[in-house]
DSSP file (Angstrom, degrees, kcal/mol; ACC not computed):
  #  RESIDUE AA STRUCTURE BP1 BP2  ACC     N-H-->O    O-->H-N    N-H-->O    O-->H-N    TCO  KAPPA ALPHA  PHI   PSI    X-CA   Y-CA   Z-CA
    1    1 A M     >        0   0    0      0, 0.0     4,-2.1     0, 0.0     5,-0.2   0.000 360.0 360.0 360.0 -38.4  -23.6   49.3   28.2
    2    2 A S  H  >  +     0   0    0      1,-0.2     4,-2.1     2,-0.2     5,-0.1   0.832 360.0  55.4 -68.1 -30.1  -22.4   46.0   29.4
    3    3 A K  H  > S+     0   0    0      2,-0.2     4,-2.1     1,-0.2    -1,-0.2   0.888 107.5  49.4 -67.6 -38.2  -23.7   44.3   26.3
    4    4 A V  H  > S+     0   0    0      2,-0.2     4,-2.4     1,-0.2    -2,-0.2   0.909 111.0  49.6 -66.1 -42.3  -21.7   46.7   24.1
    5    5 A L  H  X S+     0   0    0     -4,-2.1     4,-2.2     1,-0.2    -2,-0.2   0.887 110.7  50.6 -63.4 -39.6  -18.5   46.1   26.2
    6    6 A L  H  X S+     0   0    0     -4,-2.1     4,-2.2     2,-0.2    -2,-0.2   0.893 110.7  48.6 -65.1 -41.3  -19.1   42.3   25.8
    7    7 A V  H  X S+     0   0    0     -4,-2.1     4,-2.3     2,-0.2    -2,-0.2   0.909 112.3  48.3 -66.3 -43.2  -19.5   42.6   22.0
    8    8 A L  H  X S+     0   0    0     -4,-2.4     4,-2.2     2,-0.2    -2,-0.2   0.901 112.2  48.7 -64.9 -41.8  -16.3   44.8   21.7
    9    9 A T  H  X S+     0   0    0     -4,-2.2     4,-2.3     2,-0.2    -1,-0.2   0.910 111.7  49.5 -64.4 -42.6  -14.3   42.3   23.8
   10   10 A S  H  X S+     0   0    0     -4,-2.2     4,-2.3     1,-0.2    -2,-0.2   0.902 110.9  49.7 -63.2 -41.7  -15.5   39.4   21.8
   11   11 A A  H  X S+     0   0    0     -4,-2.3     4,-2.1     2,-0.2    -1,-0.2   0.898 110.6  50.0 -65.0 -40.4  -14.6   41.1   18.5
   12   12 A A  H  X S+     0   0    0     -4,-2.2     4,-2.3     2,-0.2    -2,-0.2   0.911 111.0  48.9 -65.1 -42.4  -11.1   41.9   19.8
   13   13 A L  H  X S+     0   0    0     -4,-2.3     4,-2.1     1,-0.2    -2,-0.2   0.894 111.1  49.7 -65.2 -40.0  -10.5   38.3   20.9
   14   14 A L  H  X S+     0   0    0     -4,-2.3     4,-2.0     2,-0.2    -1,-0.2   0.889 110.7  50.9 -65.4 -38.4  -11.7   37.0   17.5
   15   15 A G  H  X S+     0   0    0     -4,-2.1     4,-1.8     2,-0.2    -2,-0.2   0.910 110.9  47.4 -65.2 -42.7   -9.4   39.4   15.7
   16   16 A L  H  X S+     0   0    0     -4,-2.3     4,-2.1     2,-0.2    -1,-0.2   0.868 109.9  53.5 -67.0 -36.1   -6.4   38.4   17.8
   17   17 A T  H  X S+     0   0    0     -4,-2.1     4,-1.8     1,-0.2    -1,-0.2   0.900 107.5  51.2 -65.1 -40.4   -7.2   34.7   17.2
   18   18 A G  H  X S+     0   0    0     -4,-2.0     4,-1.5     1,-0.2    -1,-0.2   0.882 110.0  49.6 -63.8 -39.2   -7.3   35.3   13.5
   19   19 A C  H  X S+     0   0    0     -4,-1.8     4,-2.0     1,-0.2    -2,-0.2   0.887 108.2  53.7 -66.5 -39.4   -3.9   37.0   13.6
   20   20 A A  H  X S+     0   0    0     -4,-2.1     4,-1.6     1,-0.2    -2,-0.2   0.896 109.7  46.4 -65.4 -40.0   -2.4   34.2   15.6
   21   21 A T  H  X S+     0   0    0     -4,-1.8     4,-2.0     1,-0.2    -1,-0.2   0.827 108.9  56.3 -73.0 -29.5   -3.4   31.5   13.1
   22   22 A T  H  X S+     0   0    0     -4,-1.5     4,-1.8     2,-0.2    -2,-0.2   0.912 106.8  49.4 -66.9 -42.2   -2.2   33.6   10.2
   23   23 A E  H  X S+     0   0    0     -4,-2.0     4,-1.8     1,-0.2    -2,-0.2   0.913 112.1  47.6 -64.1 -42.8    1.3   33.8   11.6
   24   24 A K  H  X S+     0   0    0     -4,-1.6     4,-1.8     1,-0.2    -1,-0.2   0.901 110.4  52.0 -66.0 -39.5    1.5   30.1   12.3
   25   25 A A  H  < S+     0   0    0     -4,-2.0    -1,-0.2     1,-0.2    -2,-0.2   0.847 109.6  50.6 -65.8 -33.0    0.2   29.3    8.8
   26   26 A E  H  X S+     0   0    0     -4,-1.8     4,-0.9     1,-0.2    -1,-0.2   0.851 110.9  47.4 -73.7 -34.2    2.9   31.6    7.3
   27   27 A T  H  X S+     0   0    0     -4,-1.8     4,-2.0     1,-0.2     5,-0.2   0.825 102.9  61.9 -79.6 -30.1    5.8   30.0    9.2
   28   28 A K  H  X S+     0   0    0     -4,-1.8     4,-2.3     1,-0.2     5,-0.2   0.939 104.7  44.8 -64.3 -48.2    4.9   26.4    8.5
   29   29 A P  H  > S+     0   0    0      0, 0.0     4,-2.3     0, 0.0    -1,-0.2   0.880 111.2  54.9 -65.2 -33.7    5.3   26.5    4.7
   30   30 A A  H  < S+     0   0    0     -4,-0.9     4,-0.5     1,-0.2    -2,-0.2   0.913 111.3  44.1 -64.1 -40.7    8.5   28.5    4.9
   31   31 A A  H >< S+     0   0    0     -4,-2.0     3,-0.6     1,-0.2    -1,-0.2   0.875 115.1  48.5 -70.7 -36.0   10.0   25.8    7.2
   32   32 A A  H 3< S+     0   0    0     -4,-2.3    -2,-0.2     1,-0.2    -1,-0.2   0.815 107.9  55.3 -73.0 -29.4    8.7   23.0    5.0
   33   33 A A  T 3< S+     0   0    0     -4,-2.3    -1,-0.2    -5,-0.2    -2,-0.2   0.558  78.3 114.8 -81.1  -7.5   10.0   24.7    1.8
   34   34 A K    <   -     0   0    0     -3,-0.6     3,-0.1    -4,-0.5     2,-0.1  -0.486  67.4-130.5 -66.9 120.4   13.6   24.9    3.1
   35   35 A P        -     0   0    0      0, 0.0     2,-0.1     0, 0.0    -1,-0.1  -0.365  24.0-101.2 -72.5 152.8   15.7   22.6    1.0
   36   36 A A        -     0   0    0      1,-0.1     0, 0.0    -2,-0.1     0, 0.0  -0.462  40.5-108.0 -70.3 142.8   18.0   20.1    2.5
   37   37 A E        -     0   0    0     -2,-0.1    -1,-0.1     1,-0.1     3,-0.1  -0.506  36.7-112.2 -72.0 137.1   21.7   21.1    2.7
   38   38 A P        -     0   0    0      0, 0.0     2,-0.1     0, 0.0    -1,-0.1  -0.348  39.8 -92.5 -68.6 152.9   23.9   19.2    0.2
   39   39 A A        -     0   0    0      1,-0.1     3,-0.0    -2,-0.0     0, 0.0  -0.418  40.8-117.3 -66.5 136.3   26.4   16.8    1.7
   40   40 A K        -     0   0    0     -2,-0.1    -1,-0.1     1,-0.1    44,-0.1  -0.596  31.9-113.3 -76.4 130.2   29.8   18.4    2.2
   41   41 A P        -     0   0    0      0, 0.0     2,-0.3     0, 0.0    44,-0.3  -0.345  34.9-154.9 -63.6 143.8   32.6   16.7    0.1
   42   42 A T        -     0   0    0     43,-0.2     2,-0.3    42,-0.2    45,-0.2  -0.830   4.5-142.4-119.6 159.2   35.2   14.8    2.2
   43   43 A I        -     0   0    0     -2,-0.3    43,-0.1     1,-0.1    39,-0.0  -0.725  35.1 -85.0-113.9 166.8   38.8   13.9    1.5
   44   44 A S     >  -     0   0    0     -2,-0.3     4,-2.3     1,-0.1     5,-0.2  -0.210  37.0-112.9 -67.8 161.8   40.6   10.7    2.5
   45   45 A A  H  > S+     0   0    0      1,-0.2     4,-2.3     2,-0.2     5,-0.2   0.876 118.5  53.1 -63.0 -37.9   42.2   10.4    5.9
   46   46 A E  H  > S+     0   0    0      2,-0.2     4,-2.3     1,-0.2    -1,-0.2   0.921 110.1  46.9 -64.1 -44.1   45.7   10.4    4.3
   47   47 A A  H  > S+     0   0    0      1,-0.2     4,-2.4     2,-0.2    -2,-0.2   0.890 111.4  51.5 -65.5 -39.2   44.9   13.7    2.4
   48   48 A A  H  X S+     0   0    0     -4,-2.3     4,-2.2     2,-0.2    -1,-0.2   0.903 110.7  48.4 -64.0 -41.0   43.5   15.2    5.6
   49   49 A A  H  X S+     0   0    0     -4,-2.3     4,-2.4     2,-0.2    -2,-0.2   0.906 112.2  48.5 -66.4 -41.6   46.6   14.3    7.6
   50   50 A E  H  X S+     0   0    0     -4,-2.3     4,-2.6     2,-0.2    -2,-0.2   0.901 111.3  50.2 -64.7 -40.7   48.9   15.7    4.9
   51   51 A L  H  X S+     0   0    0     -4,-2.4     4,-2.5     2,-0.2    -2,-0.2   0.919 111.0  48.7 -64.0 -43.3   46.9   18.9    4.7
   52   52 A K  H  X S+     0   0    0     -4,-2.2     4,-2.4     2,-0.2    -2,-0.2   0.917 112.6  48.2 -62.6 -43.7   47.1   19.3    8.5
   53   53 A A  H  X S+     0   0    0     -4,-2.4     4,-2.6     1,-0.2     5,-0.2   0.910 112.1  49.4 -63.6 -42.2   50.9   18.7    8.5
   54   54 A A  H  X S+     0   0    0     -4,-2.6     4,-2.4     1,-0.2    -2,-0.2   0.899 111.1  49.7 -64.3 -40.5   51.4   21.2    5.6
   55   55 A Q  H  X S+     0   0    0     -4,-2.5     4,-2.1     2,-0.2    -2,-0.2   0.914 112.2  47.8 -64.1 -42.6   49.3   23.8    7.5
   56   56 A D  H  X S+     0   0    0     -4,-2.4     4,-2.1     2,-0.2    -2,-0.2   0.919 113.5  46.8 -64.9 -43.8   51.3   23.3   10.7
   57   57 A E  H  X S+     0   0    0     -4,-2.6     4,-2.3     1,-0.2    -2,-0.2   0.891 111.8  50.8 -66.7 -38.9   54.7   23.5    8.8
   58   58 A A  H  X S+     0   0    0     -4,-2.4     4,-2.3     2,-0.2    -1,-0.2   0.885 109.3  51.4 -65.3 -37.8   53.6   26.6    6.9
   59   59 A K  H  X S+     0   0    0     -4,-2.1     4,-1.7     2,-0.2    -2,-0.2   0.904 110.6  48.3 -64.9 -41.2   52.5   28.3   10.2
   60   60 A A  H  X S+     0   0    0     -4,-2.1     4,-0.9     2,-0.2    -2,-0.2   0.900 112.3  48.9 -66.3 -40.4   55.9   27.5   11.7
   61   61 A A  H  <>S+     0   0    0     -4,-2.3     5,-3.0     1,-0.2     3,-0.5   0.880 109.1  52.8 -66.5 -37.7   57.8   28.8    8.7
   62   62 A Q  H ><5S+     0   0    0     -4,-2.3     3,-1.5     1,-0.2    -1,-0.2   0.861 103.0  57.8 -66.3 -34.6   55.7   32.0    8.7
   63   63 A A  H 3<5S+     0   0    0     -4,-1.7    -1,-0.2     1,-0.3    -2,-0.2   0.796 110.3  44.4 -64.6 -27.4   56.6   32.5   12.4
   64   64 A K  T 3<5S-     0   0    0     -4,-0.9    -1,-0.3    -3,-0.5    -2,-0.2   0.236 115.9-115.6 -99.3  12.6   60.2   32.5   11.3
   65   65 A N  T < 5S+     0   0    0     -3,-1.5    -3,-0.2     1,-0.1    -2,-0.1   0.870  86.9 114.0  55.2  40.3   59.6   34.8    8.3
   66   66 A S      < +     0   0    0     -5,-3.0     2,-0.7    -8,-0.1    -4,-0.2   0.172  30.8 124.4-123.9  15.1   60.6   31.9    6.0
   67   67 A L        -     0   0    0     -6,-0.4     2,-0.1    -5,-0.1    34,-0.1  -0.696  52.5-143.3 -84.9 117.0   57.4   31.1    4.2
   68   68 A W     >  -     0   0    0     -2,-0.7     4,-1.9    32,-0.2     5,-0.1  -0.424  16.1-124.1 -75.1 152.7   57.8   31.3    0.5
   69   69 A T  H  > S+     0   0    0      1,-0.2     4,-2.5     2,-0.2     5,-0.2   0.817 112.0  58.4 -67.2 -29.7   55.0   32.7   -1.6
   70   70 A T  H  > S+     0   0    0      2,-0.2     4,-2.2     1,-0.2    -1,-0.2   0.887 107.0  47.3 -67.1 -36.7   55.0   29.5   -3.7
   71   71 A A  H  > S+     0   0    0      2,-0.2     4,-2.2     1,-0.2    -2,-0.2   0.892 111.3  51.4 -68.2 -39.6   54.4   27.5   -0.5
   72   72 A E  H  X S+     0   0    0     -4,-1.9     4,-2.0     2,-0.2    -2,-0.2   0.903 111.1  47.4 -63.6 -41.9   51.6   29.9    0.5
   73   73 A S  H  X S+     0   0    0     -4,-2.5     4,-2.3     2,-0.2    -2,-0.2   0.902 111.8  49.9 -66.5 -41.4   50.0   29.5   -3.0
   74   74 A A  H  X S+     0   0    0     -4,-2.2     4,-2.3     2,-0.2    -2,-0.2   0.873 109.2  52.4 -66.2 -36.4   50.2   25.7   -2.9
   75   75 A L  H  X S+     0   0    0     -4,-2.2     4,-2.4     2,-0.2    -1,-0.2   0.914 109.2  49.3 -64.6 -42.7   48.6   25.7    0.6
   76   76 A K  H  X S+     0   0    0     -4,-2.0     4,-2.2     1,-0.2    -2,-0.2   0.916 111.4  49.3 -62.3 -43.0   45.8   27.8   -0.6
   77   77 A A  H  X S+     0   0    0     -4,-2.3     4,-2.2     1,-0.2    -2,-0.2   0.883 110.5  51.0 -63.7 -38.5   45.3   25.5   -3.6
   78   78 A A  H  X S+     0   0    0     -4,-2.3     4,-2.1     2,-0.2    -2,-0.2   0.900 110.1  49.0 -65.9 -40.9   45.3   22.4   -1.2
   79   79 A E  H  X S+     0   0    0     -4,-2.4     4,-1.7     2,-0.2    -2,-0.2   0.884 111.5  49.4 -67.0 -38.3   42.7   24.0    1.0
   80   80 A E  H  X S+     0   0    0     -4,-2.2     4,-1.2     2,-0.2    -2,-0.2   0.899 110.8  50.1 -66.6 -40.0   40.5   24.8   -1.9
   81   81 A A  H  X>S+     0   0    0     -4,-2.2     5,-2.7     1,-0.2     4,-0.9   0.872 108.0  53.8 -65.3 -36.4   40.8   21.2   -3.2
   82   82 A A  H ><5S+     0   0    0     -4,-2.1     3,-0.5     1,-0.2    -1,-0.2   0.886 105.1  53.9 -65.0 -37.8   39.9   19.9    0.2
   83   83 A A  H 3<5S+     0   0    0     -4,-1.7    -1,-0.2     1,-0.2    -2,-0.2   0.808 111.5  45.8 -65.6 -28.4   36.8   22.0    0.2
   84   84 A K  H 3<5S-     0   0    0     -4,-1.2    -1,-0.2    -3,-0.1    -2,-0.2   0.575 116.4-115.1 -89.2 -11.0   35.9   20.4   -3.1
   85   85 A G  T <<5 +     0   0    0     -4,-0.9     2,-1.1    -3,-0.5    -3,-0.2   0.724  63.9 147.5  85.0  22.4   36.7   16.9   -1.9
   86   86 A D     >< +     0   0    0     -5,-2.7     4,-1.8     1,-0.2    -1,-0.2  -0.746  18.8 176.1 -95.6  91.3   39.7   16.3   -4.3
   87   87 A S  H  > S+     0   0    0     -2,-1.1     4,-2.5     1,-0.2     5,-0.2   0.860  75.4  56.6 -65.1 -38.1   42.1   14.2   -2.3
   88   88 A A  H  > S+     0   0    0      1,-0.2     4,-2.1     2,-0.2    -1,-0.2   0.915 109.9  44.7 -63.1 -43.2   44.6   13.7   -5.1
   89   89 A T  H  > S+     0   0    0      2,-0.2     4,-2.8     1,-0.2     5,-0.3   0.878 110.9  54.6 -68.4 -37.2   45.1   17.5   -5.5
   90   90 A V  H  X S+     0   0    0     -4,-1.8     4,-2.6     2,-0.2     5,-0.2   0.939 110.0  46.7 -60.3 -46.7   45.3   17.9   -1.8
   91   91 A L  H  X S+     0   0    0     -4,-2.5     4,-1.8     2,-0.2    -2,-0.2   0.919 114.2  47.6 -62.1 -44.2   48.1   15.4   -1.6
   92   92 A K  H  X S+     0   0    0     -4,-2.1     4,-1.6     1,-0.2    -2,-0.2   0.938 116.4  42.1 -63.4 -48.5   50.0   16.9   -4.5
   93   93 A Q  H  X S+     0   0    0     -4,-2.8     4,-2.4     1,-0.2    -2,-0.2   0.865 111.7  54.7 -70.1 -36.4   49.7   20.5   -3.3
   94   94 A A  H  X S+     0   0    0     -4,-2.6     4,-2.5    -5,-0.3    -1,-0.2   0.874 106.4  52.9 -64.4 -36.2   50.5   19.5    0.4
   95   95 A K  H  X S+     0   0    0     -4,-1.8     4,-2.2    -5,-0.2    -1,-0.2   0.913 109.2  48.9 -64.0 -42.4   53.7   17.9   -0.9
   96   96 A I  H  X S+     0   0    0     -4,-1.6     4,-2.5     2,-0.2     5,-0.3   0.919 110.7  51.3 -62.6 -43.4   54.7   21.1   -2.7
   97   97 A V  H  X S+     0   0    0     -4,-2.4     4,-2.5     1,-0.2     5,-0.2   0.947 110.9  47.2 -58.1 -49.6   54.0   23.1    0.5
   98   98 A R  H  X S+     0   0    0     -4,-2.5     4,-2.0     1,-0.2    -1,-0.2   0.876 112.9  48.8 -64.5 -38.2   56.1   20.8    2.7
   99   99 A E  H  X S+     0   0    0     -4,-2.2     4,-2.2     2,-0.2    -1,-0.2   0.930 114.1  45.1 -66.1 -44.8   59.0   20.9    0.2
  100  100 A H  H  X S+     0   0    0     -4,-2.5     4,-2.2     2,-0.2    -2,-0.2   0.841 111.6  52.4 -71.0 -32.6   59.0   24.6   -0.2
  101  101 A V  H  X S+     0   0    0     -4,-2.5     4,-2.4    -5,-0.3    -1,-0.2   0.923 109.2  50.7 -65.4 -43.5   58.7   25.2    3.6
  102  102 A K  H  X S+     0   0    0     -4,-2.0     4,-2.2    -5,-0.2    -2,-0.2   0.924 112.5  46.0 -60.0 -45.2   61.7   22.9    4.1
  103  103 A M  H  X S+     0   0    0     -4,-2.2     4,-1.7     1,-0.2    -1,-0.2   0.879 111.0  53.1 -66.8 -36.9   63.7   24.9    1.5
  104  104 A G  H  X S+     0   0    0     -4,-2.2     4,-0.6     2,-0.2    -1,-0.2   0.899 110.9  46.1 -64.6 -40.2   62.6   28.2    3.0
  105  105 A L  H >< S+     0   0    0     -4,-2.4     3,-0.8     1,-0.2     4,-0.4   0.877 110.9  52.7 -69.7 -36.9   63.7   27.1    6.5
  106  106 A E  H >< S+     0   0    0     -4,-2.2     3,-1.6     1,-0.2     4,-0.3   0.825  98.3  66.3 -65.8 -30.0   67.1   25.8    5.1
  107  107 A Q  H >< S+     0   0    0     -4,-1.7     3,-1.3     1,-0.3    -1,-0.2   0.784  88.4  66.9 -63.4 -26.2   67.6   29.2    3.5
  108  108 A N  T << S+     0   0    0     -3,-0.8    -1,-0.3    -4,-0.6    -2,-0.2   0.767  95.6  57.6 -64.1 -24.0   67.9   30.7    7.0
  109  109 A N  T <  S+     0   0    0     -3,-1.6    -1,-0.2    -4,-0.4    -2,-0.2   0.517  80.3 110.5 -85.9  -5.8   71.1   28.8    7.5
  110  110 A Y  S <  S-     0   0    0     -3,-1.3     2,-0.1    -4,-0.3     3,-0.1  -0.383  79.9-101.8 -66.9 147.5   72.8   30.3    4.4
  111  111 A P        -     0   0    0      0, 0.0     2,-0.2     0, 0.0    -1,-0.1  -0.397  39.8-103.1 -70.2 149.7   75.7   32.6    5.2
  112  112 A M        -     0   0    0     -2,-0.1     2,-0.6    -3,-0.1    -3,-0.0  -0.476  30.7-132.8 -70.6 139.4   75.0   36.3    5.0
  113  113 A I        -     0   0    0     -2,-0.2     2,-0.6    -3,-0.1    -1,-0.1  -0.846  14.6-146.0 -96.9 126.8   76.4   38.0    1.9
  114  114 A K        -     0   0    0     -2,-0.6     2,-0.5     2,-0.1    -2,-0.0  -0.823  11.3-160.9 -96.5 124.1   78.2   41.2    2.6
  115  115 A V        -     0   0    0     -2,-0.6     2,-0.3     2,-0.0    -2,-0.0  -0.894  57.6  -2.8-106.2 129.1   77.9   43.8   -0.1
  116  116 A G              0   0    0     -2,-0.5    -2,-0.1     1,-0.2     0, 0.0  -0.653 360.0 360.0  96.1-152.2   80.4   46.6   -0.2
  117  117 A N              0   0    0     -2,-0.3    -1,-0.2     0, 0.0    -2,-0.0   0.494 360.0 360.0 -61.3 360.0   83.3   47.2    2.2
């Protein structure tokens, strides 16, 4: 009886050893086959600073309910250009954002127009 128990235990250990090596063999090729991530495009320091300034000014205008939709669209275009690494477009769109934000804030100072009596 003890010989049978010894044989069953040995067979179980050999089976578990085979499973353990199969799992390791499956994970190694998957890790080795993982492609390297492509480099993220970057923009110039000047473009990054302009984009940050435009984002901050747009946030301040939005807090005062003075953010024009044209400024919002230009900000979105600038952020997309930054993701692609296009510094020239970022600078151009950030300039539009800042101009439109300035005009939107100035519009708050216009006198109220009274309609009717």
